[in-house]
Short mmCIF file of the C-alpha atoms (twelve columns), coordinates in Angstrom:
data_MODEL
# 
_entry.id   MODEL 
# 
loop_
_atom_site.group_PDB 
_atom_site.id 
_atom_site.type_symbol 
_atom_site.label_atom_id 
_atom_site.label_alt_id 
_atom_site.label_comp_id 
_atom_site.label_asym_id 
_atom_site.label_seq_id 
_atom_site.Cartn_x 
_atom_site.Cartn_y 
_atom_site.Cartn_z 
_atom_site.pdbx_PDB_model_num 
ATOM 1   C CA . MET A 1   15.018  -21.549 -1.960  1 
ATOM 2   C CA . SER A 2   13.082  -24.781 -1.636  1 
ATOM 3   C CA . TYR A 3   9.559   -25.185 -0.437  1 
ATOM 4   C CA . GLU A 4   10.795  -26.761 2.716   1 
ATOM 5   C CA . SER A 5   13.149  -23.955 3.582   1 
ATOM 6   C CA . SER A 6   10.507  -21.333 2.699   1 
ATOM 7   C CA . ALA A 7   8.034   -23.105 5.023   1 
ATOM 8   C CA . LYS A 8   10.688  -23.247 7.762   1 
ATOM 9   C CA . ASP A 9   11.379  -19.567 7.419   1 
ATOM 10  C CA . VAL A 10  7.735   -18.764 7.591   1 
ATOM 11  C CA . GLN A 11  7.417   -20.978 10.787  1 
ATOM 12  C CA . ASP A 12  10.424  -19.330 12.247  1 
ATOM 13  C CA . THR A 13  8.977   -15.917 11.480  1 
ATOM 14  C CA . PHE A 14  5.252   -16.483 12.437  1 
ATOM 15  C CA . GLY A 15  5.563   -19.373 14.858  1 
ATOM 16  C CA . PHE A 16  3.646   -21.504 12.496  1 
ATOM 17  C CA . VAL A 17  2.736   -21.727 8.771   1 
ATOM 18  C CA . PRO A 18  -0.605  -20.115 8.324   1 
ATOM 19  C CA . GLY A 19  -3.202  -22.061 6.470   1 
ATOM 20  C CA . PHE A 20  -3.548  -19.521 3.704   1 
ATOM 21  C CA . MET A 21  0.108   -19.976 2.844   1 
ATOM 22  C CA . LYS A 22  -0.246  -23.744 2.835   1 
ATOM 23  C CA . GLY A 23  -3.113  -23.227 0.400   1 
ATOM 24  C CA . VAL A 24  -1.051  -21.755 -2.353  1 
ATOM 25  C CA . PRO A 25  1.006   -23.851 -4.795  1 
ATOM 26  C CA . GLN A 26  4.391   -24.689 -3.424  1 
ATOM 27  C CA . ASP A 27  6.292   -22.970 -6.184  1 
ATOM 28  C CA . VAL A 28  4.232   -19.739 -5.542  1 
ATOM 29  C CA . LEU A 29  5.126   -19.668 -1.792  1 
ATOM 30  C CA . VAL A 30  8.832   -20.012 -2.643  1 
ATOM 31  C CA . GLN A 31  8.520   -17.035 -4.920  1 
ATOM 32  C CA . MET A 32  6.166   -14.776 -2.867  1 
ATOM 33  C CA . TRP A 33  7.500   -15.433 0.637   1 
ATOM 34  C CA . PRO A 34  10.855  -13.724 0.202   1 
ATOM 35  C CA . LEU A 35  8.985   -10.736 -1.205  1 
ATOM 36  C CA . MET A 36  6.551   -10.559 1.556   1 
ATOM 37  C CA . LYS A 37  9.232   -11.007 4.101   1 
ATOM 38  C CA . LYS A 38  11.350  -8.058  2.624   1 
ATOM 39  C CA . TYR A 39  8.548   -5.677  1.663   1 
ATOM 40  C CA . ILE A 40  5.785   -6.247  4.168   1 
ATOM 41  C CA . LEU A 41  7.722   -7.513  7.168   1 
ATOM 42  C CA . GLY A 42  11.233  -6.423  6.706   1 
ATOM 43  C CA . GLN A 43  13.085  -3.190  6.192   1 
ATOM 44  C CA . SER A 44  12.535  -1.354  2.851   1 
ATOM 45  C CA . VAL A 45  12.939  2.244   1.643   1 
ATOM 46  C CA . ILE A 46  9.493   3.173   2.938   1 
ATOM 47  C CA . PRO A 47  9.232   3.215   6.869   1 
ATOM 48  C CA . PRO A 48  7.025   0.483   8.079   1 
ATOM 49  C CA . LYS A 49  4.140   2.697   9.326   1 
ATOM 50  C CA . TYR A 50  3.856   4.332   5.962   1 
ATOM 51  C CA . ARG A 51  4.230   1.186   4.178   1 
ATOM 52  C CA . GLU A 52  1.185   -0.294  6.147   1 
ATOM 53  C CA . MET A 53  -0.858  2.747   5.645   1 
ATOM 54  C CA . ILE A 54  -0.243  2.641   1.854   1 
ATOM 55  C CA . SER A 55  -1.043  -1.136  1.892   1 
ATOM 56  C CA . LEU A 56  -4.336  -0.372  3.892   1 
ATOM 57  C CA . ALA A 57  -5.265  2.213   1.235   1 
ATOM 58  C CA . ALA A 58  -4.742  -0.382  -1.482  1 
ATOM 59  C CA . ALA A 59  -6.670  -3.074  0.534   1 
ATOM 60  C CA . ALA A 60  -9.529  -0.610  1.058   1 
ATOM 61  C CA . THR A 61  -9.608  0.161   -2.652  1 
ATOM 62  C CA . MET A 62  -9.718  -3.600  -3.452  1 
ATOM 63  C CA . LYS A 63  -12.346 -4.019  -0.777  1 
ATOM 64  C CA . CYS A 64  -10.398 -6.899  0.816   1 
ATOM 65  C CA . PRO A 65  -11.487 -7.547  4.509   1 
ATOM 66  C CA . TYR A 66  -8.451  -9.831  5.098   1 
ATOM 67  C CA . CYS A 67  -5.879  -7.265  3.978   1 
ATOM 68  C CA . GLU A 68  -7.687  -4.344  5.472   1 
ATOM 69  C CA . MET A 69  -7.609  -5.993  8.871   1 
ATOM 70  C CA . PHE A 70  -4.099  -7.115  8.655   1 
ATOM 71  C CA . HIS A 71  -2.651  -3.782  7.475   1 
ATOM 72  C CA . ARG A 72  -4.741  -1.658  9.729   1 
ATOM 73  C CA . GLU A 73  -3.612  -3.613  12.733  1 
ATOM 74  C CA . VAL A 74  0.019   -3.745  11.678  1 
ATOM 75  C CA . ALA A 75  -0.030  0.002   10.956  1 
ATOM 76  C CA . LYS A 76  -1.351  0.437   14.609  1 
ATOM 77  C CA . MET A 77  1.504   -1.696  15.817  1 
ATOM 78  C CA . TYR A 78  3.926   0.744   14.097  1 
ATOM 79  C CA . GLY A 79  2.307   3.675   15.657  1 
ATOM 80  C CA . ALA A 80  -0.509  4.867   13.316  1 
ATOM 81  C CA . THR A 81  -3.118  6.727   15.109  1 
ATOM 82  C CA . GLU A 82  -6.855  6.515   14.525  1 
ATOM 83  C CA . GLU A 83  -6.825  9.947   12.936  1 
ATOM 84  C CA . GLU A 84  -4.105  8.864   10.477  1 
ATOM 85  C CA . LEU A 85  -6.002  5.698   9.600   1 
ATOM 86  C CA . ALA A 86  -9.219  7.665   9.003   1 
ATOM 87  C CA . GLU A 87  -7.229  9.994   6.641   1 
ATOM 88  C CA . VAL A 88  -5.970  6.820   4.768   1 
ATOM 89  C CA . GLY A 89  -9.719  6.233   4.043   1 
ATOM 90  C CA . ILE A 90  -10.125 9.602   2.675   1 
ATOM 91  C CA . LEU A 91  -7.072  9.383   0.463   1 
ATOM 92  C CA . ALA A 92  -8.070  6.056   -0.872  1 
ATOM 93  C CA . GLY A 93  -11.685 7.308   -1.481  1 
ATOM 94  C CA . GLN A 94  -10.419 10.488  -3.255  1 
ATOM 95  C CA . THR A 95  -8.161  8.488   -5.568  1 
ATOM 96  C CA . ALA A 96  -10.776 6.082   -6.451  1 
ATOM 97  C CA . PHE A 97  -13.364 9.028   -7.023  1 
ATOM 98  C CA . TRP A 98  -11.143 10.920  -9.387  1 
ATOM 99  C CA . SER A 99  -9.878  7.940   -11.189 1 
ATOM 100 C CA . ALA A 100 -13.261 6.826   -12.039 1 
ATOM 101 C CA . SER A 101 -14.266 10.351  -12.906 1 
ATOM 102 C CA . LEU A 102 -11.320 10.634  -15.352 1 
ATOM 103 C CA . HIS A 103 -11.988 7.264   -16.776 1 
ATOM 104 C CA . THR A 104 -15.575 7.818   -17.467 1 
ATOM 105 C CA . GLN A 105 -14.913 11.139  -19.038 1 
ATOM 106 C CA . HIS A 106 -12.166 9.325   -21.129 1 
ATOM 107 C CA . TYR A 107 -10.298 12.496  -20.293 1 
ATOM 108 C CA . ASP A 108 -7.424  13.265  -22.779 1 
ATOM 109 C CA . MET A 109 -4.103  12.196  -21.098 1 
ATOM 110 C CA . THR A 110 -2.035  14.895  -22.924 1 
ATOM 111 C CA . THR A 111 -4.456  17.630  -21.651 1 
ATOM 112 C CA . PHE A 112 -4.352  16.114  -18.211 1 
ATOM 113 C CA . LEU A 113 -0.576  16.100  -18.202 1 
ATOM 114 C CA . LYS A 114 -0.427  19.690  -19.241 1 
ATOM 115 C CA . GLU A 115 -2.956  20.752  -16.628 1 
ATOM 116 C CA . PHE A 116 -1.115  18.829  -14.008 1 
ATOM 117 C CA . GLN A 117 2.160   20.514  -14.897 1 
ATOM 118 C CA . SER A 118 0.441   23.886  -14.618 1 
ATOM 119 C CA . ILE A 119 -1.070  23.007  -11.321 1 
ATOM 120 C CA . GLY A 120 2.332   22.039  -10.021 1 
ATOM 121 C CA . GLU A 121 3.896   25.242  -11.157 1 
ATOM 122 C CA . HIS A 122 1.190   27.463  -9.571  1 
ATOM 123 C CA . MET A 123 1.382   25.445  -6.285  1 
ATOM 124 C CA . ALA A 124 5.275   25.713  -6.246  1 
ATOM 125 C CA . LYS A 125 5.069   29.497  -6.624  1 
ATOM 126 C CA . LYS A 126 2.462   29.846  -3.994  1 
ATOM 127 C CA . GLN A 127 4.644   27.681  -1.514  1 
ATOM 128 C CA . GLN A 128 7.765   29.650  -2.418  1 
ATOM 129 C CA . ALA A 129 5.797   32.994  -1.797  1 
ATOM 130 C CA . ALA A 130 4.620   31.658  1.601   1 
ATOM 131 C CA . THR A 131 8.137   30.843  2.796   1 
ATOM 132 C CA . HIS A 132 9.616   34.219  1.888   1 
# 
């Protein structure tokens, strides 16, 4: 795909070519636009509402106000509620907290994996017992 055809496709999709897209090198837009169109704007394995909530969590973790605003508003367009969006923040915060804690402890990965396996087995047994 050429730059001209990429830019035309962006214009057909958005009604214009946003300035931030004009601001990247032409060869980058040619590579990134098809990925954005498929995974952010199009159909993928992950349903759009959940895809946007995942993207919002990533944006919040990166502290990117542009991405936060975009993905929050698009998630709402796909039906995300304020309650769901608030939970996204909690999940992003929990992941960042425990990641920082594990990293600063330089926690042994082998031990972590063994513990994780034990946790999973215990929780599966509890879930199985609850359904019977």
